[in-house]
C-alpha positions as CSV (number, residue, x, y, z in Angstrom):
1,M,91.1,158.4,140.8
2,R,91.6,154.7,140.3
3,K,88.4,154.6,138.2
4,L,89.7,157.4,136.0
5,L,93.0,155.8,135.7
6,L,91.4,152.5,134.7
7,A,89.1,154.3,132.1
8,T,92.1,156.2,130.6
9,T,94.0,152.8,130.3
10,A,91.1,151.1,128.6
11,I,90.8,154.0,126.2
12,A,94.5,153.8,125.4
13,F,94.3,150.2,125.0
14,G,91.4,150.5,122.7
15,F,93.4,153.0,120.5
16,S,96.5,150.8,120.5
17,A,94.3,147.7,119.6
18,A,92.7,149.6,116.7
19,A,96.0,151.1,115.3
20,P,97.5,147.9,114.2
21,A,94.3,147.1,112.3
22,F,94.3,150.2,110.3
23,A,98.2,149.9,110.0
24,E,97.4,146.9,107.6
25,F,95.7,149.4,105.3
26,N,97.5,151.8,102.9
27,D,96.0,155.0,101.4
28,R,94.7,153.8,98.1
29,N,92.6,155.6,95.4
30,I,90.7,152.8,93.6
31,R,89.4,154.0,90.2
32,V,86.1,152.2,89.3
33,S,84.9,152.5,85.7
34,N,81.2,152.2,84.8
35,G,79.4,152.5,81.5
36,I,76.2,153.6,83.2
37,N,75.3,157.0,84.9
38,E,75.5,157.7,88.5
39,D,71.9,157.8,89.2
40,H,71.7,154.1,88.2
41,P,71.4,151.6,91.2
42,V,75.0,150.9,90.8
43,G,75.6,154.3,92.2
44,N,73.8,153.3,95.3
45,G,75.9,150.2,95.5
46,I,79.2,152.1,95.2
47,K,78.1,154.4,98.1
48,A,77.3,151.5,100.4
49,M,80.5,149.7,99.5
50,Q,82.5,152.9,100.3
51,A,80.8,153.3,103.6
52,C,81.8,149.8,104.5
53,L,85.3,150.4,103.3
54,D,85.6,153.5,105.4
55,Q,84.6,151.5,108.5
56,K,87.0,148.7,107.7
57,S,90.0,150.6,106.6
58,G,89.7,153.9,108.6
59,G,89.1,155.8,105.4
60,K,92.1,154.6,103.6
61,L,90.5,152.7,100.9
62,K,88.7,155.2,98.6
63,L,86.6,154.4,95.5
64,T,86.7,157.0,92.7
65,A,83.8,156.2,90.3
66,F,83.9,157.3,86.7
67,W,80.4,157.2,85.1
68,G,79.2,157.0,81.5
69,G,82.2,155.4,80.1
70,A,84.4,158.3,81.0
71,L,87.4,155.9,81.2
72,G,86.4,154.0,78.0
73,G,83.8,151.3,77.2
74,D,83.5,148.3,79.5
75,L,85.6,146.0,77.3
76,Q,88.3,148.7,77.0
77,A,88.2,149.2,80.8
78,T,88.4,145.4,81.4
79,Q,91.5,145.1,79.3
80,A,93.1,148.0,81.2
81,L,92.4,145.9,84.3
82,R,94.1,142.8,82.8
83,S,97.1,145.0,82.0
84,G,97.3,146.4,85.6
85,V,96.8,150.0,84.6
86,Q,93.4,150.4,86.2
87,E,91.9,149.0,89.4
88,A,88.3,148.2,88.8
89,V,85.2,148.1,86.6
90,V,81.5,147.4,87.1
91,T,80.5,145.8,83.7
92,S,77.8,143.6,82.3
93,S,78.8,140.0,81.4
94,S,77.9,140.3,77.7
95,P,80.7,142.6,76.4
96,L,83.4,140.2,77.9
97,V,82.4,137.0,76.1
98,G,85.2,137.6,73.7
99,I,87.7,137.4,76.7
100,I,85.9,134.8,78.7
101,P,83.6,132.7,76.5
102,A,82.1,131.1,79.5
103,L,80.3,134.2,80.3
104,G,78.1,133.6,77.3
105,V,76.1,131.3,79.7
106,F,74.3,134.3,81.0
107,D,73.0,135.1,77.6
108,L,71.1,131.7,77.2
109,P,67.4,132.1,77.1
110,F,64.9,131.5,80.0
111,L,67.7,130.4,82.2
112,F,66.5,131.8,85.4
113,A,62.8,131.8,86.4
114,N,63.2,134.6,89.0
115,A,65.8,136.7,90.8
116,Q,66.1,134.4,93.8
117,E,67.2,131.5,91.4
118,A,69.9,133.9,89.9
119,Y,71.2,134.9,93.3
120,T,71.4,131.3,94.5
121,V,73.4,130.3,91.5
122,L,75.6,133.5,91.3
123,D,76.5,133.6,95.0
124,G,77.1,129.9,95.4
125,D,79.5,127.2,93.9
126,F,78.6,128.0,90.2
127,G,79.6,131.6,90.8
128,D,82.9,130.5,92.3
129,M,83.6,128.2,89.4
130,M,83.1,131.3,87.1
131,N,85.3,133.4,89.3
132,E,88.2,130.9,88.8
133,K,87.9,131.4,85.1
134,L,87.9,135.1,85.4
135,E,91.0,135.0,87.6
136,A,92.8,132.8,85.0
137,A,92.1,135.9,82.6
138,G,93.6,138.3,85.0
139,L,90.4,139.5,86.6
140,V,89.1,139.2,90.2
141,N,85.3,139.3,90.5
142,L,84.6,140.7,94.0
143,A,80.8,140.1,93.7
144,Y,77.9,139.7,91.2
145,W,75.8,142.9,91.1
146,E,72.6,143.2,89.0
147,N,71.8,144.4,85.6
148,G,68.5,142.4,85.6
149,F,65.9,140.6,83.7
150,R,64.9,141.5,80.2
151,N,61.1,141.5,79.2
152,L,59.0,141.9,76.0
153,S,56.9,144.7,74.9
154,N,55.0,144.7,71.6
155,S,52.1,146.4,69.7
156,V,50.6,143.2,68.2
157,R,49.0,140.8,70.7
158,P,49.4,139.6,74.3
159,V,52.2,137.0,74.6
160,T,51.4,134.2,77.1
161,K,52.9,131.2,75.3
162,W,55.7,130.7,72.8
163,E,53.4,130.4,69.9
164,D,52.4,134.1,70.2
165,F,55.9,135.2,69.0
166,E,55.2,133.8,65.5
167,G,55.9,136.3,62.9
168,M,56.6,139.2,65.3
169,K,59.3,141.7,64.4
170,V,61.4,141.9,67.5
171,R,64.4,144.3,67.9
172,V,67.3,142.5,69.7
173,M,71.0,143.3,70.5
174,Q,73.5,142.3,68.0
175,N,74.1,139.0,69.9
176,N,73.9,135.6,68.1
177,I,72.3,134.0,71.2
178,F,69.6,136.6,71.4
179,L,69.1,136.4,67.5
180,D,68.8,132.5,67.6
181,T,66.5,132.7,70.8
182,F,63.9,134.7,69.0
183,Q,64.1,133.0,65.6
184,N,63.7,129.6,67.4
185,L,60.3,131.0,68.9
186,G,59.2,131.9,65.3
187,A,59.7,135.7,65.6
188,N,61.6,137.9,63.1
189,A,64.5,138.9,65.2
190,T,66.0,142.2,64.0
191,P,69.3,143.7,65.2
192,M,69.1,147.5,65.7
193,A,71.0,150.3,67.5
194,F,69.2,151.2,70.7
195,G,68.8,154.9,69.7
196,E,66.7,153.8,66.6
197,V,64.2,151.7,68.6
198,F,61.6,154.3,69.7
199,S,61.0,155.7,66.1
200,A,61.0,152.0,64.7
201,L,58.3,151.1,67.2
202,E,56.3,154.3,66.5
203,T,56.4,153.8,62.7
204,K,55.7,150.1,63.0
205,A,58.9,149.1,61.3
206,I,59.2,146.8,64.2
207,D,56.6,145.3,66.4
208,A,58.4,144.7,69.6
209,Q,61.6,145.1,71.7
210,E,63.0,143.5,74.9
211,N,64.6,145.3,77.8
212,P,64.3,145.6,81.5
213,Y,61.2,147.4,82.9
214,V,63.3,150.4,83.9
215,T,64.4,150.8,80.3
216,I,61.0,150.5,78.9
217,D,59.9,153.2,81.3
218,T,62.7,155.6,81.0
219,S,62.8,155.3,77.1
220,K,59.0,155.8,77.0
221,F,58.5,152.7,74.9
222,F,55.1,152.5,76.7
223,E,54.0,155.3,74.4
224,V,54.2,153.2,71.3
225,Q,53.4,149.8,72.7
226,K,50.3,147.9,73.8
227,Y,51.4,144.9,75.7
228,V,54.2,143.9,78.0
229,T,54.9,140.3,79.0
230,E,57.1,139.4,82.0
231,T,59.1,136.9,80.0
232,N,62.4,137.1,82.2
233,H,64.0,135.6,79.1
234,A,67.4,136.9,79.8
235,Y,69.0,137.8,83.3
236,T,72.3,139.6,82.9
237,P,74.5,140.2,86.0
238,F,77.0,143.0,86.6
239,L,80.4,141.9,87.7
240,F,82.5,144.1,90.1
241,L,85.9,143.2,88.6
242,F,89.3,144.1,89.9
243,S,92.7,144.0,88.3
244,K,94.4,140.7,89.4
245,P,97.9,142.2,89.2
246,I,96.8,145.1,91.3
247,F,94.7,143.0,93.7
248,D,97.6,140.7,94.3
249,S,99.8,143.6,95.5
250,Y,97.3,144.5,98.2
251,T,97.6,143.3,101.8
252,P,95.4,140.4,102.9
253,E,93.3,142.8,105.0
254,E,92.8,145.1,102.1
255,Q,91.7,142.2,99.8
256,A,89.3,140.9,102.5
257,A,87.7,144.4,103.0
258,L,87.2,144.8,99.3
259,R,85.5,141.4,99.0
260,E,83.4,141.9,102.0
261,C,82.3,145.4,101.2
262,A,81.6,144.5,97.4
263,V,78.9,142.2,99.0
264,V,77.6,144.9,101.0
265,G,77.3,147.1,97.8
266,R,75.8,144.1,95.9
267,D,73.0,143.7,98.4
268,E,72.1,147.5,98.2
269,E,72.4,147.7,94.5
270,R,70.1,144.7,94.1
271,K,67.6,146.1,96.5
272,V,67.4,149.4,94.8
273,I,67.2,148.0,91.2
274,Q,64.4,145.5,92.4
275,D,62.5,148.5,93.9
276,L,63.0,150.6,90.8
277,N,61.8,147.8,88.6
278,K,58.5,147.6,90.6
279,K,58.0,151.4,90.3
280,S,58.7,151.3,86.5
281,L,56.1,148.4,86.2
282,E,53.6,150.4,87.9
283,K,54.2,153.4,85.6
284,I,53.9,151.1,82.6
285,K,50.6,149.8,83.9
286,E,49.3,153.3,84.6
287,A,50.1,154.3,80.9
288,G,47.4,151.8,80.0
289,L,49.6,148.8,78.7
290,E,48.2,145.3,79.3
291,V,50.8,143.3,81.4
292,N,51.0,139.5,81.2
293,T,53.2,136.9,82.8
294,L,54.3,133.5,81.7
295,S,52.8,130.7,83.9
296,A,55.3,128.4,85.6
297,E,54.1,125.7,83.1
298,E,54.7,127.8,80.1
299,Q,58.1,129.0,81.5
300,A,59.0,125.3,81.6
301,R,57.6,124.6,78.1
302,I,59.4,127.6,76.5
303,R,62.7,126.7,78.3
304,E,62.4,123.2,76.8
305,K,61.7,124.8,73.4
306,S,64.8,126.8,73.8
307,M,67.2,123.9,74.6
308,V,68.2,123.8,70.8
309,V,69.8,127.3,71.4
310,Y,71.7,125.8,74.5
311,E,73.1,122.9,72.3
312,K,74.0,125.3,69.4
313,H,76.2,127.4,71.7
314,K,77.3,124.8,74.1
315,A,80.7,124.2,72.6
316,E,81.7,127.9,72.5
317,I,80.5,128.6,76.0
318,G,81.9,125.4,77.3
319,A,80.1,122.2,77.9
320,D,81.3,122.1,81.6
321,V,79.7,125.6,82.2
322,V,76.4,124.9,80.6
323,D,76.1,121.5,82.1
324,A,77.1,122.8,85.6
325,I,74.5,125.6,85.6
326,L,71.7,123.4,84.4
327,A,72.5,120.7,87.1
328,K,72.4,123.5,89.7
329,L,69.1,124.8,88.5
330,E,67.6,121.4,88.6
331,E,68.7,120.9,92.1
332,I,67.3,124.2,93.2
333,R,63.9,123.3,91.4
334,K,63.3,120.0,93.1
């Protein structure tokens, strides 16, 4: 009888200890806007983040994801966050350069040699510095998720050094840093809407394009290309942004749970996107394309060649930001 009483008391104490923890959480429906579709690795990240939030909040913090730009484009959604009328968005850094020019640092060419370099920089002091700039603009970045590296495909020749770009007609996004990057390497950089790229490659209106492996795979560019080079010439993060006005109205426990669970989601999303890239690369190889990589020496050489692009855009990005990221990378590579 005494054992039963002690067990009952222990269970009751357990419930009473848990109750105050969940009492610090309110029932909240958090709308998360995305420009991509649910089958993208971001979808896996959202599920992992939700499972973490369920555990921490007793199911009170709920993420409701809106896919494919259902709540508007990334820029429009981000402005809604700043106004305090929407909770969250997962967005690439590139569309937000007009709001936070410092984010242009992630468009600089051949910045990171590999994913681990990017993670070390983004998840460390440099990422914290960028987060402060985002907060000043009314945005709380909960974690850096991954969009990924862009690589080159072409129908002309293997690319193993910067001289191989000479005269190549390369489709790029309408982005001044991307245009300057490829022109600096001797290529004929050609801005073009994404929907036109396949037919332009097929008719040889252009020779080459640059995108992550998953895009080269799913868009079937391998059907109209002969060579792929792992140039890793641009790494774009996704940012899990939260409205600062709304975030500031949450309890400290809610804020901590969102930050911690966004990191759980980040780790899952990164893992899934890395696995997906490997599978896409295998499909590209199976399609018969020749796949090349840039040697470490050539990476260093092409990065040095690209420093003129860094200098040209340094003022608009912010000299403090460019200098800080280069110093951090130099420290990592020692």
